[in-house]
N, C-alpha and C positions, 0 to 999 in steps of 0.2 A: 501454627509453625511449621513447616518441613525444616523438613533438617539440612542441613550443608555439609556437605559432602566432606573428608579434608583435606583434598586435592585443590576445590575450590573454592574451599575457606584462605586456603598459603596467598591460593595466588589473587582473589578480591583483599584481602592483610595486604601486600606489595605493592595493587594499582587504590589504597588508598594508603597510604605508607609515601609514592612516591608524588602524590599530592599535597603532601605536607611544608609548607616553604619553611626552613631554616633557617634562622636566625647569622649573620653573620660573625664574624670575630668582635670584629666592632662593636658592631651594636651589642651582644655578650657583654664584653667586658666593662662596653658605656653602662649596661649598665644591673653588672655586677658594684660597678663603681656607685650606682647612684641609689643601691639599696644601701650598702654600707656610709654612707654621708648622711639618709633618712635616719636607717642604726640609732648614727652618732648624736641627730638631735634629736627626739624623741629622746635620749638616754638625760641629756643635757635636760630639752628640757624639765622631762619626772625629775631626776638629780633637785632640779631650784625647787620643784612644785615641794619635793616631800622637802625641804633644804626650805622653807615659807612655812612650811608645817607646823615642825617641831618646833619652829622656833617662837611662835602664833603659841601652842600646846605653852609650850618653857614660861611665855609671860603673861599664860595665866593663872599655868602654875605658881609662881611663883607669885602671882598677885595676895592668892586664895591658900597659902602651901604656907 
């Protein structure tokens, strides 16, 4: 594999970066809000699962304990 000279490398990097389509401020905000909503829903789901498992175990242990 041929080594690229540093100047060519920087030019290639700049060329590739110019092809990137950056998200708009609105897209970033919307995506951020959606991530927080999904994180909150996931936290609630696992809290309910934990509560159910804990209640079930307490019921089983109170019968045999």
